[in-house]
Backbone as CSV, one residue per row, in Angstrom:
resi,resn,N_x,N_y,N_z,CA_x,CA_y,CA_z,C_x,C_y,C_z
1,MET,-17.632,13.374,16.100,-16.463,14.231,16.233,-15.523,13.934,15.063
2,PRO,-15.114,14.947,14.247,-14.340,14.699,13.044,-12.936,14.145,13.273
3,ASN,-12.294,14.454,14.360,-10.929,13.995,14.603,-10.861,12.868,15.621
4,ASP,-11.964,12.216,15.846,-12.018,11.117,16.800,-11.318,9.896,16.206
5,PRO,-10.186,9.443,16.794,-9.454,8.315,16.228,-10.244,7.012,16.225
6,SER,-11.310,6.941,16.991,-12.099,5.715,16.984,-13.028,5.650,15.778
7,GLU,-13.199,6.772,15.085,-14.031,6.829,13.892,-13.129,6.888,12.662
8,PRO,-13.118,5.850,11.803,-12.265,5.874,10.616,-12.722,6.924,9.610
9,ALA,-11.757,7.519,8.884,-12.090,8.455,7.817,-12.812,7.690,6.719
10,ARG,-13.812,8.284,6.158,-14.617,7.598,5.154,-14.504,8.282,3.802
11,SER,-14.435,7.482,2.759,-14.465,7.986,1.399,-15.916,8.281,1.038
12,PRO,-16.138,8.932,-0.103,-17.520,9.193,-0.506,-18.366,7.914,-0.620
13,SER,-17.730,6.791,-0.908,-18.475,5.535,-1.016,-18.758,4.927,0.354
14,GLY,-18.224,5.527,1.438,-18.466,5.033,2.784,-17.406,4.077,3.294
15,GLU,-16.409,3.771,2.463,-15.333,2.868,2.884,-14.241,3.650,3.617
16,ALA,-13.588,2.999,4.570,-12.496,3.642,5.308,-11.294,3.828,4.389
17,ARG,-10.620,4.966,4.516,-9.385,5.237,3.775,-8.218,4.704,4.582
18,ARG,-7.220,4.179,3.911,-6.015,3.698,4.588,-4.889,4.684,4.321
19,VAL,-4.203,5.096,5.401,-3.043,5.976,5.337,-1.902,5.245,6.010
20,VAL,-0.758,5.145,5.313,0.396,4.444,5.852,1.495,5.463,6.122
21,MET,1.899,5.579,7.388,2.946,6.513,7.799,4.283,5.781,7.862
22,SER,5.341,6.485,7.455,6.683,5.932,7.499,7.621,6.995,8.049
23,ARG,8.499,6.603,8.955,9.397,7.569,9.603,10.319,8.253,8.596
24,LYS,10.842,7.513,7.618,11.821,8.078,6.685,11.312,8.135,5.252
25,GLY,10.034,8.249,5.074,9.509,8.280,3.720,8.205,9.033,3.637
26,PRO,7.530,8.893,2.509,6.280,9.618,2.305,5.112,8.984,3.058
27,MET,4.013,9.697,3.080,2.768,9.178,3.621,2.005,8.574,2.438
28,LEU,1.671,7.299,2.516,0.939,6.631,1.449,-0.544,6.678,1.767
29,VAL,-1.338,7.120,0.786,-2.772,7.271,0.974,-3.488,6.551,-0.158
30,GLU,-4.479,5.724,0.211,-5.296,5.073,-0.812,-6.093,6.154,-1.521
31,GLY,-6.076,6.116,-2.840,-6.744,7.135,-3.648,-8.087,6.673,-4.140
32,PRO,-8.728,7.481,-4.903,-8.287,8.812,-5.333,-8.329,9.813,-4.171
33,VAL,-7.529,10.868,-4.289,-7.446,11.858,-3.216,-7.535,13.279,-3.766
34,GLU,-7.942,14.181,-2.899,-7.921,15.615,-3.158,-7.205,16.229,-1.969
35,VAL,-6.175,17.039,-2.240,-5.361,17.632,-1.179,-5.514,19.150,-1.219
36,GLU,-5.845,19.736,-0.080,-5.923,21.190,0.025,-4.586,21.691,0.548
37,LEU,-3.935,22.570,-0.214,-2.642,23.125,0.166,-2.836,24.317,1.099
38,GLU,-1.737,24.784,1.688,-1.792,25.891,2.655,-2.432,27.154,2.079
39,ASP,-2.239,27.382,0.777,-2.801,28.587,0.155,-4.265,28.420,-0.242
40,GLY,-4.840,27.260,0.064,-6.241,27.007,-0.234,-6.483,26.353,-1.577
41,SER,-5.445,26.228,-2.409,-5.621,25.582,-3.706,-5.772,24.073,-3.523
42,LEU,-6.437,23.446,-4.481,-6.672,22.009,-4.429,-5.914,21.308,-5.549
43,VAL,-5.299,20.183,-5.202,-4.684,19.301,-6.199,-5.295,17.929,-5.994
44,SER,-5.428,17.172,-7.076,-6.065,15.867,-6.944,-5.335,14.821,-7.763
45,SER,-5.559,13.586,-7.399,-5.008,12.440,-8.108,-6.058,11.351,-8.113
46,ASP,-6.205,10.697,-9.261,-7.168,9.597,-9.347,-6.481,8.238,-9.272
47,ARG,-5.189,8.231,-8.903,-4.450,6.972,-8.771,-4.982,6.161,-7.590
48,PHE,-4.747,4.839,-7.616,-5.247,3.979,-6.538,-4.489,4.183,-5.239
49,GLN,-3.268,4.729,-5.314,-2.481,5.059,-4.120,-1.550,6.205,-4.473
50,VAL,-1.413,7.163,-3.567,-0.510,8.288,-3.791,0.474,8.381,-2.638
51,ALA,1.639,8.949,-2.932,2.667,9.179,-1.919,2.732,10.688,-1.677
52,LEU,2.370,11.107,-0.464,2.410,12.524,-0.107,3.726,12.843,0.584
53,CYS,4.376,13.910,0.131,5.658,14.327,0.687,5.472,14.853,2.113
54,THR,6.289,14.373,3.032,6.247,14.864,4.410,7.513,15.640,4.783
55,CYS,8.520,15.643,3.892,9.776,16.332,4.198,9.882,17.694,3.511
56,ARG,8.983,17.982,2.573,8.941,19.235,1.811,10.137,19.428,0.895
57,ARG,10.868,18.371,0.567,11.995,18.470,-0.370,11.565,18.203,-1.812
58,SER,10.380,17.681,-1.998,9.914,17.286,-3.320,9.737,18.489,-4.238
59,ARG,10.184,18.352,-5.483,9.956,19.382,-6.484,8.539,19.295,-7.040
60,ARG,7.818,18.229,-6.679,6.439,18.032,-7.122,5.469,18.115,-5.938
61,TYR,5.863,18.802,-4.875,5.062,18.900,-3.653,3.617,19.229,-4.000
62,PRO,2.625,18.567,-3.437,2.643,17.697,-2.274,2.949,16.235,-2.592
63,TRP,3.162,15.910,-3.874,3.450,14.526,-4.252,4.924,14.237,-4.007
64,CYS,5.242,13.072,-3.508,6.626,12.672,-3.225,7.341,12.330,-4.525
65,ASP,8.561,12.847,-4.687,9.399,12.471,-5.829,10.681,11.773,-5.362
66,THR,10.686,11.269,-4.156,11.791,10.546,-3.490,12.995,11.442,-3.186
67,SER,12.829,12.748,-3.140,13.919,13.659,-2.790,14.432,13.407,-1.376
68,HIS,13.613,12.803,-0.505,14.029,12.519,0.867,15.216,11.550,0.899
69,ARG,15.394,10.785,-0.159,16.512,9.827,-0.218,17.856,10.513,-0.366
70,ASP,17.894,11.723,-0.934,19.149,12.442,-1.166,19.885,12.769,0.116
71,ARG,19.159,12.975,1.206,19.791,13.381,2.476,19.807,12.271,3.504
72,GLY,19.463,11.061,3.073,19.551,9.892,3.945,18.720,9.984,5.117
């Protein structure tokens, strides 16, 4: 089952991906990553860790640019 929380998400190499959630900040994801946007377009990053915007204030969406700090 793809959304079964007992089964960790796997990278192409078979290793589990780590995602770190924060109440007042971005979602940190071990990279490299490929993100599918709502319009179906794909953006990717080959960095070892990326910060994904969860507040939609970022001018670089889906990547976090720390715009969430402006509104406390």
